[in-house]
C-alpha positions as CSV (number, residue, x, y, z in Angstrom):
1,M,-99.0,29.6,-18.2
2,G,-101.8,28.1,-20.3
3,G,-105.4,28.8,-19.5
4,E,-108.5,26.6,-20.1
5,H,-108.7,27.8,-23.7
6,D,-105.1,27.8,-24.4
7,L,-103.0,25.1,-26.3
8,L,-99.3,24.5,-26.7
9,L,-98.7,23.3,-30.2
10,A,-95.3,21.6,-30.4
11,V,-94.1,21.2,-34.0
12,D,-92.0,18.4,-35.4
13,L,-89.7,17.6,-32.6
14,Q,-88.3,14.5,-34.4
15,N,-85.0,12.7,-34.6
16,D,-84.3,13.7,-38.2
17,F,-84.2,17.4,-37.3
18,C,-82.0,16.7,-34.4
19,A,-78.3,15.9,-34.0
20,G,-77.4,13.2,-36.3
21,G,-80.6,13.4,-38.3
22,A,-81.2,13.6,-42.0
23,L,-82.2,17.3,-42.0
24,V,-80.6,18.9,-39.0
25,V,-82.0,22.2,-37.6
26,P,-79.3,24.0,-35.7
27,G,-79.9,24.0,-32.0
28,A,-82.9,21.7,-32.2
29,D,-81.7,19.4,-29.4
30,E,-81.5,22.1,-26.8
31,L,-85.3,22.8,-27.4
32,V,-86.4,19.5,-26.0
33,P,-86.0,20.2,-22.1
34,K,-87.2,23.6,-22.6
35,I,-90.4,22.6,-24.3
36,N,-91.0,19.7,-21.8
37,R,-90.9,22.4,-19.0
38,L,-93.2,24.7,-21.1
39,A,-95.7,21.9,-21.6
40,A,-95.9,21.2,-18.0
41,G,-97.8,24.5,-17.7
42,F,-100.4,23.7,-20.2
43,A,-103.4,21.4,-19.7
44,H,-103.7,21.1,-23.5
45,V,-100.8,20.1,-25.8
46,V,-100.8,18.8,-29.4
47,L,-97.8,17.3,-31.2
48,T,-97.2,17.5,-34.8
49,Q,-95.1,14.8,-36.6
50,D,-93.8,14.9,-40.3
51,W,-94.6,11.5,-41.6
52,H,-93.7,11.0,-45.3
53,P,-94.1,7.9,-47.4
54,P,-91.0,6.7,-49.2
55,G,-90.5,8.5,-52.5
56,H,-92.3,11.6,-51.2
57,C,-92.4,14.6,-53.5
58,S,-90.5,16.8,-51.3
59,F,-87.4,14.5,-51.4
60,A,-84.8,15.7,-53.9
61,S,-84.1,12.0,-54.6
62,S,-87.6,11.7,-56.1
63,H,-86.6,14.2,-58.8
64,A,-83.8,13.1,-61.1
65,G,-81.1,15.8,-61.6
66,H,-82.2,17.7,-58.6
67,R,-80.4,18.3,-55.2
68,P,-81.6,19.1,-51.7
69,Y,-82.4,22.8,-51.1
70,E,-83.3,23.6,-54.8
71,T,-86.8,24.6,-55.4
72,I,-88.9,23.2,-58.2
73,Q,-92.4,23.7,-59.5
74,L,-95.1,21.0,-58.7
75,A,-98.8,20.9,-59.6
76,Y,-99.6,23.1,-56.7
77,G,-96.7,25.5,-56.9
78,A,-93.2,26.0,-55.7
79,Q,-91.7,23.2,-53.6
80,A,-88.4,23.2,-51.7
81,L,-86.5,19.9,-52.1
82,W,-85.1,18.3,-49.0
83,P,-83.0,15.1,-48.0
84,E,-85.1,12.2,-47.3
85,H,-86.3,12.8,-43.8
86,C,-89.0,11.6,-41.4
87,V,-90.0,8.5,-43.5
88,Q,-93.1,6.7,-42.1
89,G,-92.0,4.2,-39.4
90,S,-88.4,5.1,-39.4
91,A,-86.2,5.9,-36.4
92,G,-85.6,9.5,-37.8
93,A,-89.5,10.1,-37.9
94,G,-89.7,9.3,-34.2
95,F,-89.9,11.9,-31.6
96,H,-86.7,13.0,-29.7
97,P,-86.0,10.3,-27.1
98,Q,-86.0,13.1,-24.4
99,L,-89.4,14.6,-25.2
100,A,-91.6,13.9,-22.4
101,I,-95.0,15.3,-22.7
102,P,-97.2,12.4,-21.7
103,H,-100.3,14.4,-21.3
104,A,-100.3,15.4,-25.1
105,E,-103.9,15.0,-26.3
106,L,-103.2,14.5,-30.1
107,I,-100.4,13.7,-32.3
108,L,-101.1,15.1,-35.8
109,R,-99.2,13.5,-38.6
110,K,-98.6,15.6,-41.8
111,G,-97.1,15.1,-45.2
112,C,-98.6,11.8,-45.4
113,R,-99.6,12.0,-49.0
114,R,-96.8,11.2,-51.4
115,E,-97.9,13.8,-54.1
116,V,-98.1,16.9,-51.7
117,D,-95.9,18.2,-48.9
118,A,-97.5,19.8,-45.7
119,Y,-95.5,22.3,-43.7
120,S,-98.5,23.6,-41.9
121,A,-100.4,21.5,-39.2
122,F,-103.6,23.0,-40.6
123,R,-103.3,22.8,-44.6
124,E,-101.1,20.7,-46.8
125,N,-99.0,22.7,-49.4
126,D,-101.6,22.9,-52.1
127,R,-103.1,25.3,-49.6
128,H,-106.6,23.7,-50.0
129,T,-106.5,20.3,-48.3
130,P,-107.2,20.8,-44.6
131,T,-105.8,18.3,-42.0
132,G,-108.8,18.7,-39.7
133,L,-106.9,20.3,-36.7
134,A,-108.8,23.5,-37.0
135,G,-112.1,21.7,-36.3
136,Y,-110.6,19.6,-33.4
137,L,-109.5,22.8,-31.8
138,L,-112.7,24.5,-32.2
139,E,-114.8,21.8,-30.9
140,R,-112.6,21.6,-27.9
141,G,-112.9,25.3,-27.2
142,L,-109.2,25.9,-27.6
143,R,-108.8,29.5,-29.0
144,R,-105.2,30.7,-28.2
145,L,-102.3,28.7,-29.5
146,F,-98.8,29.0,-28.3
147,L,-96.4,27.5,-31.0
148,V,-92.9,26.0,-30.3
149,G,-90.7,23.8,-32.2
150,L,-89.1,23.3,-35.7
151,A,-88.5,25.1,-37.9
152,T,-89.3,28.6,-37.4
153,D,-89.1,29.6,-41.0
154,Y,-91.0,26.7,-42.4
155,C,-93.3,24.6,-40.5
156,V,-93.9,26.8,-37.5
157,L,-94.4,29.7,-39.9
158,Y,-97.0,28.1,-42.1
159,T,-98.7,26.6,-39.0
160,A,-98.9,30.1,-37.3
161,L,-100.2,31.8,-40.4
162,D,-102.9,29.2,-41.1
163,A,-104.1,29.2,-37.4
164,R,-104.3,33.0,-37.6
165,Q,-106.3,32.7,-40.8
166,A,-108.5,30.3,-39.1
167,G,-109.3,32.8,-36.6
168,F,-107.2,31.6,-33.6
169,E,-105.2,33.9,-31.5
170,V,-101.5,32.9,-32.0
171,V,-98.4,33.3,-30.0
172,V,-94.8,32.1,-31.2
173,L,-92.6,31.6,-28.4
174,L,-89.4,32.5,-30.3
175,D,-87.0,31.1,-27.7
176,A,-88.6,27.6,-28.0
177,C,-88.1,27.6,-31.8
178,R,-85.2,27.0,-34.1
179,A,-84.8,28.0,-37.7
180,I,-83.2,26.5,-40.8
181,D,-82.5,30.1,-41.9
182,Q,-81.3,30.0,-45.4
183,A,-81.0,33.2,-47.5
184,G,-82.8,35.3,-44.9
185,S,-85.7,32.9,-44.4
186,L,-85.9,33.6,-40.8
187,S,-86.1,37.3,-41.0
188,A,-88.6,37.1,-43.8
189,A,-90.7,34.6,-41.7
190,L,-90.8,36.9,-38.7
191,Q,-91.9,39.7,-40.8
192,K,-94.8,37.6,-42.4
193,M,-96.0,36.6,-38.8
194,A,-96.0,40.1,-37.5
195,A,-98.0,41.4,-40.4
196,A,-100.6,38.7,-40.0
197,G,-101.2,39.8,-36.4
198,I,-99.1,37.0,-34.7
199,K,-97.7,37.8,-31.4
200,I,-93.9,37.0,-31.2
201,E,-92.5,36.5,-27.8
202,P,-88.6,36.4,-27.6
C-alpha cells in the first residue's frame, strides 16, 4: 500500500488505552492485528507513545477538587483532565503486547513535560512547542502520512491537523482508529479533519 514517500503513523497503541487499562478506548484491542497487517505494507512506520511523568498536568489527580473528564484552564488554554495514564516506565505506558511492527523506524514519545500535555505528534498542547517530527519526516522525504490508532477524536485528530498544516498529505484510515466519543467529539473531529483537507477513508 505504502510507496517510497508514504508513512504509516500509528498513534498510541498502549496498554492503558486497551482493555484493563486506566483510560480505555472502546474497541482498541481489535485494532492491533489490523494495524500489524497494514504496517506490513509500508516500508516506513513511526509509532507514537504517550509518556507522562508522575503528577502530569493532564491528570485529574494533579488538580484538587477536579475529576477525570472535566475541562480546566491552564496557562496555555483549555485542558481536558484524564485518569492517570501512560506514566513513564509503567506497564500501562507500554505498547500492546500483540503489537508487532519490528521495522518501525522511530518511536516518538509525547506529553513528556509535566506542565503541558501533547495530543499531537507534531506539537504540544501549547500549540507552539514542536516535537521535531515534521523535520524528521521532511529530511526522510516522506510526504504522505497514513494515520491509524488512538483516539480518533483526540491524538489522531490533532496529529492529522498539525500534519496537514505542516504541508503533508494526510489520510486517516478510519477503520483502523477508535474514538473516545464523548458529547459528539467523534463527529466534530471528522468535520474538522474534512475541513482541513484531510482524506478520510472508511
